N, C-alpha and C positions, 0 to 999 in steps of 0.2 A: 438552615440553608435558605432562609427566606430572602436574604439580600442577593442571592444568586439567581432568583427567579425573575422572569419578565412577565409583566401583565399582558393580557390578551391584546389590549390596544397598542402596547409597545411592540409586540411581535408583528401585529398587523401593519403598523407604521413602518417598521424596518423592512419588512418584506415588500411593501408597496414601493418604498424608496428604491430598493434594489431592482425591482421590476422596471420602474421608470428609467433608472440609470442604465439598465441593460439596453433598452431601446436607444437611449441617448448615445451610448458608446458606439453602436453600429452607425448611427447618423454621422458621428464624427469620423469613424473609420471610412465611410463611403465618400467623404469629401475628397479623398485621394483615389477613389475608384469610380471613374465615370461610368463604367459599365454596370454598376449595381442598380438594382431595381428599387424605385421608391415604393412600389407596391409591397415589396418584401419587407421594407422597413415598417410600413404601416401595419402589416399583418403581424410582424414580430412584436411591435409595441402593444397592439391590441391583445395578442395572446398572453403576453407577460402580465398585463394588468388584469386580465380576466381569470388568470389561473388562481388556484386555491390560495387563500391568504393565511397560510399556516406553514410553519417550517420547524423541523427539529434542529436544535442547536446542540452540537456535541458537548457533552459535559467536560470533555478534555479542554475545550476552549475556555470554559468557565474557570479553569484553574488559573488562567492569567490574571484573574481578579483577586486572587489570594496573595497576600503580602509575601515577599521573599522570606522575611523573618519567620513567619508562621511555617513555611515550607522547610526552612533550615531546622527549626526546632523539631519538626516531625521526623526529619531524616535522622537527627541525633537520637530520638527515641527509638527509631527502628534499628539503628546501629546497636544500641544498648541491648535490644532484645535478640540480636542475632546469635545463633548457635552454630557450632562447627560440627562436622561429621567426617571422621577419618575413613575414607573409602578404601576397602580392602578386597572386596570381591564383587563380581558382577553377574547378573542374570539376564540373558537376552529375551526380548519379547518381539518376535518377528525379526526381519533383517534390518529394520530401521532403528529399533529402540532397545536400550539396555538400562536396567536398574542396578545401581550400586548399593552395597550394604557395608556397615562397619563390622568389626570383629564380633559384636554381640548379636548380629543378625538384624539390626535396625536399618531401615531403608535410608539412604542418603539423598540420591538424586535419580531422576529419570532423564536419560540423555537421548537426544535425537541425532543419530549418526548421519542422517541425510541433510542436516542443516549446513549450508555452505559457509565457509569461513575463508579468511585470507589464505591460510595454508592449504586449502583444498580447491581453490579456484585456479584454473590454469592460465587464463589470459584476462587482461583488462577489457572490459566492455564499455561502450558508450553508455553513460548514465542518463543522458538526456539528448534531445535534438532540438535545435533552435532554427526554425524556418525563417528564411529571408523574405519570402513573398508574403504579402497580405492576402487574406480571404475577404470576400465581399459579404455584406449582410445577407445577400441572397443565398450564399453558401451556408451561412449559419442557420438561416431560416429553413432551408431545405433539410439540413441535418437534424435540426430540432423537430421537424415534422416527420422524420423518418424517411425522407426522400434521398436515401443514401446514393442510389445509382446516379442521380444527376450530379452530385458533388464529385463522386469518383470519376465519372466520365469527363467532367470539366478539368479535374486535376490531372488526369492521364493525358488529356489532349493538349495541355499547355506545354508547348515545345520551346517556349521562349528561353533563351539562355540568359544567365545572370552576368551582367557586365560589371567592370570595376566601378562604374558610376552608380549602379544599383547597390553595390556593397557600401559605397560612400554614403548613399542616402540612408541605408539601413543603420549604419553606425552613428550617423549624425555628428553633432558638434561635441567637443570636449574629449574626443578619442584621439590619442596621439600614436600614429603609426610611424612617426619620423625616425624612430630608432630601429625600425625593422626594414627588411628588404621590400621593394615595391610590390612583390608578389605575395606578401604576407597575408593580406586580406583574403586571398584565395588559397591559403596554405595552412600552416599550423602556428599557433602562438598561445601564450598564456594571458590571462587577464592582467597580470602584473606588467606585461609588455606594453599594454595600451592604456592603463589607468595611471594618472599622475600619482607619484609616490605619496602614500598615506601612512600615517602612524596610528593604525587601529589599535585600540585598547579596550578590553572589557572593563565595564565599570566595577566598582568595589563590591557591590552586592552580587553581581554575576560571578565574579571571581570567587567570592566566598561560597556561593552556592555550588560552583563547579568543584571546589575542594570538598564540600560536604558530599556531593554526588560520588566523587572519586573513592570515598571511604565505603560507599555502598556497592558501587560497581567495580569489582576487583579487576575486571578486564580493562586494560589501558585503552579503552575506546576513545578515539579522537584526542589522545593525550597531547599531541603536538599542537593541535588546534587550540586547546584550552590554554596552553602556555603562550602561544603567539598567534593571534587571529590574522596577522598579516600573511601567514602561509596560505590563507584562503586563495588569494590572488595568484600566488606563485605556483599553486598546485592545481589550478583549474585551467585545463588546456582545451582549446577549440581547434577542430580540424575540419576544413571545408570539404564537403562532399558534393561535387557538381551534379551527380545524378539525383540526389535528394533535393538539391538546391537549398541546402541547409548546413549548419555547423553541427557536427557531432561533438559532444562534450565529454571529456575524460577527466576524472578526478584521481589524483595519485594518493589522496588520503584513503585509508582503508575503512570505509564506513561499516563494513561488516566486522563483527568481533575478531580481534587479531588472532586468537588462538582457539582451536576447538578441543574437544567436542563441546557442543552447547547443550545445557540442561534446560528442559522446558518445565520440569517440576523439581522444586527443592523442598524436600519434606521438613527440613528444619528451619528454613527461612521462607515462609509461605508467601510473603509479599514480594519476593525477589523479581519474578517475571513482570508483575505489574509495575514495579518501580522502574524497571528498564524502559517501559513504554513512556513513563513520565520523564525519564532522562532524555529520551529522544525528543520529546516535545519541548523541553527546556532548551536543548541545543538548537533545534530548528528555529524557535522563536528568537533566540539570541543572535543567530547568524543573520536572519532576515532583518532584524532591527539594526544590526551592524551595517548592513548593506545600504541603509538610508544615507550613510555619510559619503557614498560614492557620488561625485558630482555629475558625471555623465549618465544620462538616462538609460541608454541601451545596456552598458555594462552593469548598471545597478539592477535593472530588471532581469538580466541574465542570471546574476548571482541569486536573486530572489526566486526565479523560476527553477533553476538547477537544484538548489538546496531544498526548496520546498518539495520538489519531486523526488529527490533522494530519500527524504524522510518518509514521504508517502510510500515509496517502494519498500523501505525498511519495515514500516508498519504492516504492509500487505505481505511481506515475506514472513514475518512472525505469525500473522494470522493464518497464512497458508499452511505453515508447518504445524501450528497448533491444531488447525482443523483436521489435518491428516492424523495427528496423534489422537484426537478425540474419537475419530472413527475406529482406530485400532483398539482403543480402550473399550469402546462400546461393543466391538466384536468379541473382545475378551470376556466382558461381563455377560454377554448372551451365549457364551460357549461356542461361538462360531469360529473363533480363532484361539487355539490352545495357548496357554501361558503357564509358566512355573510360579508366577506371582500369586499371592493369595487373593481371594475375592474381596477381602477387606481392603487390601492395598489398591486394587483396581478401583474400587469405589472412592477411596480417598484421592487417588490420582485424578479421576474424572472431576471431582468437585474442585480440586485445586486448579486444574487447567481452566475450568469455566470461570473461576473467580479471578483469574489473571487477565481476562479480557479487558481491553482498554476502558470501555465505558463502565464496566463493573468495578474495576479497580479505582477509577477516578471517583466514583461515588463513595467507595470506601475511604479514600484518602481525604476527600473534601469533608466528609462527616468527621473523620478523625481529627483533622486540623481544627475544625470549628468547635467541636465538643469535647474532645479527648475522652469520650465515653465509649468509643468502639473498641471492643476487645479483638485484637487481630487474630486471636486463636479461633474466632468465630468465622473465619474466612471460608471454612469448609461448608458451613450451612448456607452462606451467601452463594457459593458456587453451586450448591445443590439446587437452590431456588432458580438460579440462572439456567440450569439444565432443564428444569421442568418448564420454565417459560419458553425456552427455545423449542422444546418438543410440542408444546401447545401451538406455537406459531406455525411450525412445520405441518402439523396435522390440518390446521385451518387452511393453509396455503395449498396443500395437496388437493383437497376436494375442489376448491374454488378454481385453481388453475387448470385442473383436469377438465372440469366442466367447460371452461372457456375453449380449450383445445378441441373438444368434441362439438360443442354447439356453435361456437363462433368461427372456428377455423375448419370445421368439417373433417377432423382427423379420425381415422380408425387407430386407436392407441394400443400400444404394446407396453405395458408397465414393466419396467426393469428395476431391480434393486430398490423397490418401494417408492422411491422419490424421483424417478426418471421415466420419461415416456417417449417411445419412438412413434412419431406421427407417420401413419401410412395413408396413402391416397392411391387409388387405382391399383392396389395390390403391392405397391413398391414403397420402400422406406424413403422418407424425404428428409426429416429433421429429427434430431434428438433434443428434447426439451427437458429442462429441470422443472420439477414440481415443487422445489424448495422456495423459489423466489421469482419475482418479475423484474425486468430491466426497465429503468426509468432514465429519461434524459431531461433533467430539470423536473418540471411538473408533468411531463408527458409520459404516460405509462405505455410501454411498448410491448407489454404482454410477457408471456413465459420466457425465461432466460434460455437462449439457444446454446447448446453445447457443441453440436456438430451438424453441418449441412451436407448431406450426401452428394448433392449436385454441385456444391461450391465449397469444398473443404477449406479453402483459404479465407472464407468470408469473415470469420471472427477476427483473425489476425489483421486483415485489411481494414476492417471497420475500426478496430481498436487503434491501429497505428494512425489512421487519418483523423480520428477524433482527438488523439493526443496532439497532433500537429495544429488542429483548430484551437485547442486549448492553449498551447504554447504561443501561437501567433497573437492571440488577443491579449495575452498577459504581457507580451513584449511590446506590441504596437499601440495598445489602448492609450489614449491621451489623458485618461482619468487616473485617479490615484490608485495606490496599491490595493486597498481594501475592496473597492468596487471591481477593479480589473480582475483581481484574483478570485473574487466571488463568482464572477461570470465564467472565468476560465475553468474553475473547479467543476462547473456543471458538465463541461465536455471531458475534463480529465476523469471525473468519476465514471462516466460512461466507458472510457477506455479501460478502466479496471473492473467494470461490472462483470459479475459472473465468475470471478476467479475462485471464490470460496466454493461455489457449486461444483466447479471443475475439480477442486481438491477432494471434495467428498466423493465425487464420481470415480476419480482415479484410485483413491484409497480403498473404496469398496471393492473395486475389481481386483486390486492387489491382494485384498484380504479374502478373496474367493467368495464374494457375496452373490454372484450370479448363480441362480439355481441350475444345476447341471441337467435337469430334465428339459430345459428350454434351450432353443438355439441361441447361441451367443452372437448378438448382432454387432459386437464391438471387436472386429478383427484388428490386427496389429496396426494397420495404417490409420484406423480411426483413433486409436490410443496415441499414436505418434502425433497426429494433428492436434488433439486436445492438449497434450502436454506442450507442444511447440507453439501454440497460439497464445500462450501466456506472455504478455508484453513486458512483464517485470524483469529488468535486466539482472536482478539478483537471484532469480529462481532458475535452477537448471531446467533445460528444455529437452533433455533426452535421458533415456534410461541408462545409457552407458556413462554419462557424466555423473548421474546420481550414484551409480554403483561405485565409481572411483572415489567420490566424496565419502561414501560409507566406509570404504576400506581404509582411507587415510585417517578418518576420525576414530575408527576402531583401534588403529595403531596408537593414536594419541591417548585414547582411554586406557589401553593396556598399560601404558607407561604410568598413568595415574594410580591404577589399582595395584600394579606391581610394586610401585614405590611404597604404597600404603601397607602392602603385605610384608615387605622387607622390614618395615618399622615395628612389626609385632615383637 
């Protein structure tokens, strides 16, 4: 993997250039915002240059350097190694999970009945929001420094209505509304309505790779898009929301798997879940690259923002569901949650789930492509190592973050479920913190991840929503290129998604009965409702009733699978 590594000087130079570009973007943005503060620009530039000159680069991104031919060969090898399992019976493991077996009693798959799919979602939701108004560099600087109240107050006090002239300025040149009614800009339309006719086509290598992927991914995910990329424009609908002063974006493509239930462990095809994460990355990269051929800047950026965020939401959905499964398997292993599955199968399941993580699987695949020396049957030991590494990180974080809460913030702490702390001051509960992680905004460490604020329950939802709008705005409006604009926008988008995995563990431990009954339970139903509802991912259910409905529908679909298998005996 030597050619995939970057030297220290290369990393330093890249980060330095991104930091300088960061301040330059805001300088250009403020040329259209006379009310912005020059002092804020200077502070922002100084902060970005002085920040740590080190950054982790996701190994998933390194996959883009690997030749398509090498990836195709590897997929063919994986196909050849694939085994089938005739599912004939099932064993439940809590309300969410079911393990299927063949007639000989060998395990086939572990299903997550709470995983949402097309057949279990009741209504289409907006997958993205495109703000029309720009933010000033002072807004970004305040948000970056954690001065959230100032940005929120300014955002809420802005009563200016968006005029047709404002919408004209937003869309800019090259956008044709002539075929639509005059009111269309403030109504509903698709990207195909406003973009000059294009004959988009995948290149031959991408088409061949899609065909290879199709043989691995049995579910017809994005099948129509693979066949005809022009459907991108026809199925991306924008709907103006005057209260938000933004366009809500709806996609009629079903980016969730078309048919449930979804298995998160496949005991016979151990690479399956990790391969799906690679499939999503290939699709995201292909769509974003295709958007470069859209001549008008605003529609081009909208396609890039929308589909980048959809695949981000998909990755977080898988990680969220996998995290909850991990907690259930850990509870099984420690005998805190009863199960009919054997201890050996629980151990195997845990290792396979950990090995399916995006970064872990990317490491596996990169090594496999380059050396052909990796035995995929060794995935279990790799997953076991990933488990132990996570446990070590969690132990280290727990002590360090707890000390910060006590010494730096003056909290009297009440430790709940090992890795969560209720901060008490003056005898009253103030905030629930996670001891698993800290929240960062770029290079700025904001301390322990907040789960719930007793005095301001809507805080996390509000902060996440506004941080996402900041992210979308700079990616749409920035006068610089895609790479720099999106690198900066991702800083604010990452904050919008921060803490979601901590909340997944929190909710699942409560569901598994991990709160010691000897202690008072500080998490009454309204707290749990807020924690579940503040998840801004549009693909994740935000209520217990919706989750229960999904479980019931997926159970029905799974019964059809195992009944069919049993009838074939």
